[in-house]
C-alpha positions as CSV (number, residue, x, y, z in Angstrom):
1,X,64.5,-9.0,-93.9
2,X,66.8,-5.7,-94.1
3,X,70.2,-5.5,-93.3
4,X,70.9,-5.5,-89.5
5,X,70.5,-1.9,-88.1
6,X,67.4,-1.8,-90.0
7,X,63.7,-1.9,-89.6
8,X,60.7,-0.5,-87.0
9,X,62.2,-3.0,-84.3
10,X,65.7,-1.7,-84.9
11,X,64.2,2.3,-84.9
12,X,62.2,2.0,-81.2
13,X,65.3,0.1,-79.6
14,X,67.8,3.4,-81.2
15,X,64.8,5.9,-79.7
16,X,64.8,3.8,-76.4
17,X,68.2,4.7,-75.7
18,X,68.3,7.6,-76.8
19,X,65.7,8.7,-74.2
20,X,68.2,7.4,-71.6
21,X,71.3,8.8,-72.8
22,X,69.7,12.5,-74.1
23,X,69.8,15.0,-71.0
24,X,67.5,18.1,-71.2
25,X,68.6,21.2,-69.1
26,X,66.1,21.7,-66.4
27,X,66.1,25.9,-65.1
28,X,64.9,26.6,-61.6
29,X,62.9,29.3,-61.4
30,X,63.7,30.4,-58.3
31,X,67.6,30.5,-58.4
32,X,68.4,30.2,-62.0
33,X,70.6,27.0,-61.2
34,X,70.5,24.4,-63.9
35,X,70.4,20.3,-63.8
36,X,70.2,18.2,-66.8
37,X,67.9,14.9,-66.5
38,X,67.7,12.3,-69.1
39,X,64.3,12.6,-71.1
40,X,62.8,9.2,-70.0
41,X,63.9,10.8,-66.1
42,X,61.8,13.2,-67.2
43,X,58.7,11.7,-68.6
44,X,58.0,9.6,-65.4
45,X,58.8,11.8,-62.4
46,X,56.4,15.4,-61.1
47,X,59.1,17.1,-59.5
48,X,62.9,17.3,-58.9
49,X,64.2,18.9,-56.2
50,X,66.3,21.7,-57.0
51,X,70.2,20.9,-56.0
52,X,71.0,25.4,-56.1
53,X,68.0,26.2,-53.4
54,X,66.5,22.8,-52.6
55,X,62.8,24.1,-53.8
56,X,60.7,21.2,-55.5
57,X,60.5,21.9,-59.0
58,X,56.6,20.8,-60.9
59,X,58.0,19.5,-63.8
60,X,54.9,19.3,-65.2
61,X,54.5,23.4,-65.3
62,X,58.6,23.9,-65.6
63,X,58.9,26.1,-69.1
64,X,61.6,23.4,-70.2
65,X,59.6,20.0,-69.4
66,X,56.4,22.1,-71.1
67,X,58.1,22.4,-74.5
68,X,59.6,18.9,-73.7
69,X,56.0,17.4,-73.6
70,X,54.4,18.9,-76.9
71,X,57.7,18.1,-79.1
72,X,56.6,14.4,-77.6
73,X,53.2,14.9,-78.3
74,X,53.6,16.4,-81.7
75,X,55.9,13.2,-82.6
76,X,53.7,10.9,-81.5
77,X,51.3,12.2,-83.9
78,X,53.2,12.2,-86.8
79,X,54.5,8.5,-86.1
80,X,50.9,7.2,-85.9
81,X,49.4,9.2,-88.9
82,X,52.6,7.2,-90.7
83,X,51.6,3.9,-89.3
84,X,47.9,4.8,-91.7
């Protein structure tokens, strides 16, 4: 068993914590207002109401969140290939 703070369990817990703490900017395409939301929040929600103009932002089609989802999918593929 390695020293405390090493190994797959530690890495998984670290990633879970980062998903709750790291905020990504989401820009409204109507008014340009920017809202920061934690990555995990973005992953588990489909829309955001803009606090600037009150329109619904579809997180599935928003450019900011599409980039995040592409990155997440790429990281999943890397993780799966490293386990094989």
